[in-house]
N, C-alpha and C positions, 0 to 999 in steps of 0.2 A: 421405452423409458423416455418420457418427455421431461427435459430439464431446461430451465432458463437461468440467466445470469442478470442480476440487477446491481449495477455498479456504475457510479458516476464518472470514474476515471477510465477513459476508454483504453489506454494502454494496459491497465490492470485487468480490465474485462477481457481483452484479447489474450493476455497471458494466461488467465484462468481457463479460457476456452481451449487454448493449446494444451494445457495440462490435463484437462478433461479428455481431450481427444486421445491423448497418450494412454489413457486407461479405458478407452473404448466408449466414451460418452460424448455425444454431440449436443451442444446447446441449440435449441430451436429458436431462441431469441436472446439478444443482449439489450437490456433496457438501461437508461442512464438517469432517469429522474422519477419523482413521484408522479407527476402529471402523465408522463409517457407510459409508466407502468399501469396506472389506473385505466387509461384508454386501452392498453393492450389486453388487460384482463376482462374488460367489458366486451371485447370483440373476438376473443379466442378461448378455446378450451383450456382450462387451467392445467398446469403441468403437474407431474408427480413430485417434482423436487425443485426448490428455488434456492440458488446461492444468492444471498441477500446482504448487501452492504448496509450498514446502519445509517450512515450520513450520506445523503445524496445532494445534488447541486441545489435542489429547491426545497430541502427539508429532510426530516427524519423519515426513513423508510416505513416506520410504523404508521405513518399517515395514510399509506396505501390501504391498510386494513380498516381504516375508519370509513372508507368509501366502498370497499369491496370485501365480500365474505369469501375468504380463500381457505380451502381445505388442503392445500398442498403441504408437503413436508418442507421444512426450512432448515438450511444450514447457513448460519450467519458468518459473514466475513468482516473482520474488524481490525483496526490498528490500535484499539484501546489497550491500556495497561492492565496488568494482572488484577489490580484491585477492582477495576470496573468489570472485569470478566467474571467476578464472583456472581454477578447478576445471572449469567447464563448457567454457571455451574449449579446454582441453587435451584434453577428451574429445569435442570436436566436437559438443556438445549445444546445441540451440537453447534460448535463455532470453530472457525479457522482464523488464526492470528496472522495478520499480514506482516511481512511478505509471506505468502502461503508456501508451505513446504510440501513437496510431492508426496512424501510418506504420510503426512497428516491428512492430505486430501484423500488419498486412497483409503485410509483408515475410516474417515468420516463417511465416505461413500459406501464402504462395506457395511458399516454400522446401519446406514439407512436401508440397504438392501435386506438386511436381516429382519427389519421390521415389516417388510412388505407382506410376507405370508400371513402374519397375524393381524395385519391392518392396524398396527399400533399408531396412535396419534398422540402427540404431546400437546397438552393444553398450555398455551402460552399466555401469560398475563403481561401484556405489553406495557401497561401503566406501571406495573411493578418494576419492570426492567428499566423504564425511563427514569424512575426515581433513583435507581441504583447507579445508573450511568452518571458520570460527572460532566454536566453541561456540554454534551457533544457538539451542539451548534456553536458554542462559544469557544471551542478549542482554538488556541493560538499557537503557532509555531515560534521558535526562537527568533527574536528580533535583534538581539545583540549578545555579545560575549564579554564578560569582564575578565581581564587577563592581568596577572601580576607581572610587572616588569621592574625588576630590582625592588625598590621600596615603594613603587607606585602601582596604582591600578589603572589600566587602560581599557576604555570602552571601545569595542570593535563592532560596528554595525554589520548585520548580516549581508546588506547590500554591497559592502566593500570587501567581501570574501570571495576570492576566485575559486578556491578549492580547500578541502580538508585532506590531509594525507598522513599516512603512518610511516614512521622511520625510526629505526633503533628502539622499538618497543614504546615509542611515544606518538602522540597524535598532535598534529600541527595545523594551524590556520595559515594560509597564504593570502595576503591582501592585494588589492588592486594597486597599492603603492609599492608592491614588491617586497613587503616585510613578512617575516615568519614568526609565529608565536606558538609556544607550547600550551596546550590546554589539558584539562584533567579528564575529559571524556574520551572513550574509545569510539572508533567508527561505528561499532555495533550500537552503542548507546546513542549516538547521534541520529540513528534511524528514526527515532520517535520525535526528534527535536527539529528536523529540517523539513521545510515545505516541499513536498514531493514533486510539484510542478517546476520548481526552480533548481533543485539539487538532485543529481543522479549518482548512484554508486557504480562506478565503472568496473571496479575490481575490489579485491580485499584491501587495497591500499589507498583508494581515492574516492572522494565525493567531489563532483565538479558542478559549478554554477553555470547554467545554460547561458547566462548573459556574459560570461567571460570566455566563451569558446570563440577562438579566432579561426581555427581551421580543423577539418576532419579528414584524415588521410587513410586510404586502404593500407592494411598492414598484413604481415604474414599470417598464415593459418586462419584466414577468414576473419581476422580481428580488425579493429580500427584504432588509429592513433589520434589523440586529441591534442591540439595546440591551444594553449590559453594565452591571454594577452601578455602576461608578465612571467608566469611560472615556467621555470626551465630546469629545475633540479633533477627530475627524473622523467623518463618517458611515461606518459599517461596512456595506457592501453585499455581499450574496452575488451574484456575477455570474450572469447567466442560464444559462450553460453549466454552472455548478456547483450550481444549485438542486436538481436531482434527487439528486445525490450527497449534498448537505447534508441533505436530508430522510431519505435512507437512513441517514446517519450518526447522526441524532437517534434513530433506532429502536434 
């Protein structure tokens, strides 16, 4: 079974590769751009299955198919919201929503294997999908938060936020000025709002800004402790299952 991963974020590609290895699948290649993918397909035998991110560093992954006729099966990986995913549901296309869940990955892979004996091929109308997706190349992450402070509204720039944390069923912003503000979003909801190269979720309780990290210390049970420039309320611990992804993210 030949499988490749096309994903522009290298930590995400490595994470998916590790998840595939756990279910007995080894990716023969990890590609990170449209240009690199086109070159690879021109020089190699096409795989049985492609795990394909929609938005790559140099354009939409659909552009690969404008240059190369690919007959491989495709499972899309995407961080788009439920509305945009209707494009895939309407076209009966398999997709995995980021961050990818192990059970969802196994289910999608088993579904693909069931098609192999009958050689089922799904006809994909890429133009139709592009029309249904909401400007993926123009997607912007949160630049600021508007917070109510008494009778006033305060604008907090994303660059001035050291971390987001949960406490007593609330979600808070901690700023570089050492101030804390309650916000209306949960940490799970923030997942789609924060630029993934800048913010990392270390545990169920914290998102940290890479630019605010002052020190990283080895901690008990193969975990890591993070020290930020001003935040001192609680220990920020990278849970053991997230340590590998955290190290990849730092690179």
